[in-house]
C-alpha positions as a Markdown table, in Angstrom:
| # | Residue | x | y | z |
|---|---|---|---|---|
| 1 | Unk | 114.1 | 107.6 | 110.5 |
| 2 | Unk | 117.7 | 107.6 | 111.5 |
| 3 | Unk | 119.7 | 110.8 | 111.7 |
| 4 | Unk | 122.1 | 109.4 | 109.1 |
| 5 | Unk | 119.2 | 108.9 | 106.7 |
| 6 | Unk | 117.9 | 112.4 | 107.3 |
| 7 | Unk | 121.4 | 113.8 | 106.6 |
| 8 | Unk | 121.6 | 111.9 | 103.4 |
| 9 | Unk | 118.2 | 113.2 | 102.4 |
| 10 | Unk | 119.3 | 116.8 | 102.8 |
| 11 | Unk | 122.5 | 116.2 | 101.0 |
| 12 | Unk | 120.8 | 114.5 | 98.0 |
| 13 | Unk | 117.9 | 116.9 | 97.7 |
| 14 | Unk | 119.4 | 120.2 | 98.7 |
| 15 | Unk | 123.2 | 119.7 | 98.6 |
| 16 | Unk | 123.0 | 120.8 | 102.3 |
| 17 | Unk | 125.4 | 119.3 | 104.9 |
| 18 | Unk | 123.8 | 119.2 | 108.4 |
| 19 | Unk | 125.4 | 118.0 | 111.5 |
| 20 | Unk | 123.8 | 115.5 | 113.8 |
| 21 | Unk | 123.7 | 118.2 | 116.5 |
| 22 | Unk | 121.7 | 120.5 | 114.2 |
| 23 | Unk | 119.3 | 117.7 | 113.4 |
| 24 | Unk | 118.9 | 116.8 | 117.1 |
| 25 | Unk | 118.3 | 120.4 | 118.0 |
| 26 | Unk | 115.7 | 120.9 | 115.2 |
| 27 | Unk | 113.9 | 117.7 | 116.0 |
| 28 | Unk | 113.8 | 118.6 | 119.7 |
| 29 | Unk | 112.5 | 122.1 | 118.9 |
| 30 | Unk | 109.7 | 120.7 | 116.7 |
| 31 | Unk | 108.7 | 118.3 | 119.5 |
| 32 | Unk | 108.5 | 121.1 | 122.0 |
| 33 | Unk | 106.4 | 123.2 | 119.6 |
| 34 | Unk | 104.0 | 120.2 | 119.1 |
| 35 | Unk | 103.6 | 119.5 | 122.8 |
| 36 | Unk | 100.5 | 121.8 | 123.3 |
| 37 | Unk | 98.8 | 120.4 | 120.2 |
| 38 | Unk | 99.4 | 116.8 | 121.5 |
| 39 | Unk | 98.0 | 117.7 | 124.9 |
| 40 | Unk | 94.9 | 119.2 | 123.2 |
| 41 | Unk | 94.5 | 116.2 | 121.0 |
| 42 | Unk | 94.6 | 113.8 | 124.0 |
| 43 | Unk | 92.1 | 115.9 | 125.8 |
| 44 | Unk | 89.7 | 115.9 | 122.8 |
| 45 | Unk | 90.0 | 112.1 | 122.4 |
| 46 | Unk | 89.4 | 111.6 | 126.1 |
| 47 | Unk | 86.3 | 113.8 | 126.0 |
| 48 | Unk | 85.0 | 112.1 | 122.9 |
| 49 | Unk | 85.5 | 108.6 | 124.3 |
| 50 | Unk | 83.7 | 109.6 | 127.5 |
| 51 | Unk | 80.8 | 111.1 | 125.5 |
| 52 | Unk | 80.5 | 108.0 | 123.4 |
| 53 | Unk | 80.6 | 105.7 | 126.4 |
| 54 | Unk | 78.0 | 107.6 | 128.3 |
| 55 | Unk | 75.7 | 107.7 | 125.2 |
| 56 | Unk | 75.7 | 111.5 | 125.2 |
| 57 | Unk | 76.6 | 111.3 | 121.5 |
| 58 | Unk | 76.2 | 108.6 | 118.9 |
| 59 | Unk | 78.6 | 107.9 | 116.1 |
| 60 | Unk | 77.9 | 106.2 | 112.8 |
| 61 | Unk | 80.8 | 104.9 | 110.7 |
| 62 | Unk | 80.4 | 105.3 | 107.0 |
| 63 | Unk | 82.7 | 103.3 | 104.8 |
| 64 | Unk | 83.7 | 104.7 | 101.5 |
């Protein structure tokens, strides 16, 4: 989503004027806060893929 659209969203919903700089800073801060979670997620997916490939675990897909 573009910064312009994000600005419009905050103006329309909260009557709050935010600068592009504030939005960039906030988005960057959120990205930095999520970095450890992303690294953990990648490690888990890698371990799961290896376990599935080796046959150490089996997975059954259930369609609802």
